[in-house]
C-alpha positions as CSV (number, residue, x, y, z in Angstrom):
1,M,12.7,-21.3,-99.7
2,V,14.1,-17.7,-99.3
3,A,12.4,-16.8,-102.6
4,A,9.1,-18.1,-101.4
5,H,9.3,-16.0,-98.2
6,L,10.2,-12.9,-100.2
7,A,7.3,-13.5,-102.6
8,L,4.9,-13.8,-99.8
9,E,6.3,-10.7,-98.2
10,R,5.6,-8.7,-101.3
11,I,2.1,-10.0,-101.5
12,Y,1.4,-9.2,-97.9
13,T,3.0,-5.7,-98.3
14,A,1.0,-5.0,-101.4
15,T,-2.2,-5.9,-99.6
16,G,-1.4,-3.9,-96.4
17,R,-0.8,-6.9,-94.2
18,Y,2.4,-5.5,-92.8
19,S,2.7,-7.7,-89.6
20,Q,2.7,-10.7,-91.9
21,S,5.3,-9.1,-94.1
22,V,7.5,-8.6,-91.1
23,A,7.1,-12.2,-90.0
24,E,8.1,-13.4,-93.5
25,L,11.2,-11.2,-93.5
26,E,12.2,-12.4,-90.0
27,G,12.1,-15.9,-91.5
28,V,14.4,-14.8,-94.3
29,F,16.8,-13.3,-91.7
30,K,17.2,-16.7,-90.2
31,L,17.5,-18.6,-93.5
32,A,19.9,-16.2,-95.2
33,P,21.7,-14.1,-92.6
34,T,24.1,-12.6,-95.1
35,N,21.5,-11.6,-97.7
36,P,21.0,-7.8,-97.6
37,T,17.7,-7.8,-99.6
38,P,15.4,-8.7,-96.6
39,H,16.9,-5.8,-94.7
40,Y,16.0,-3.4,-97.5
41,R,12.5,-4.9,-97.8
42,M,12.0,-4.7,-94.0
43,A,12.9,-1.0,-94.1
44,M,10.2,-0.4,-96.7
45,V,7.6,-2.3,-94.7
46,L,8.6,-0.5,-91.5
47,R,8.3,2.8,-93.3
48,K,4.8,2.0,-94.5
49,M,4.0,1.2,-90.9
50,G,5.2,4.6,-89.8
51,K,8.2,3.2,-87.9
52,R,10.8,5.5,-89.5
53,E,13.5,5.0,-86.8
54,Q,13.4,1.2,-87.1
55,A,13.3,1.5,-90.9
56,Q,16.4,3.7,-90.8
57,Q,18.2,1.1,-88.7
58,E,17.3,-1.6,-91.2
59,L,18.7,0.6,-94.0
60,A,21.9,0.9,-92.0
61,I,22.2,-2.8,-91.7
62,F,21.5,-3.1,-95.5
63,A,24.3,-0.6,-96.2
64,S,26.7,-2.3,-93.8
65,M,26.3,-5.6,-95.7
66,G,28.1,-4.2,-98.7
67,S,25.2,-2.7,-100.6
68,K,26.4,0.0,-103.1
69,V,23.0,1.8,-102.7
70,S,22.8,4.8,-100.3
71,V,19.3,5.5,-99.1
72,K,17.6,7.8,-96.6
73,L,14.0,7.9,-95.7
74,T,12.3,11.2,-96.6
75,G,8.7,12.3,-96.8
76,S,5.7,10.3,-95.7
77,A,4.9,6.8,-96.7
78,T,2.0,5.9,-98.9
79,A,1.0,2.6,-100.5
80,G,3.4,1.8,-103.4
81,D,6.1,4.3,-102.3
82,E,9.7,3.3,-102.6
83,V,12.7,5.1,-101.0
84,K,14.6,7.2,-103.5
85,P,18.4,6.9,-103.3
């Protein structure tokens, strides 16, 4: 079920349907509260939406969940961008 939500989120994000992406990720938060992946994905979606402060908060949650990746948002978001560690 989690994989299906994440797959839908990726499709929605790729097609610019960010509010639907957020809804899918919120569903994953409830289904798998200890999974850091949806927090990283949420940060990427929020960044594309121009919500940099909220995106940074999601990255902090992602990092606090034991991720070995250190990331910081820089520059402006465009379709297809990823955050560079």
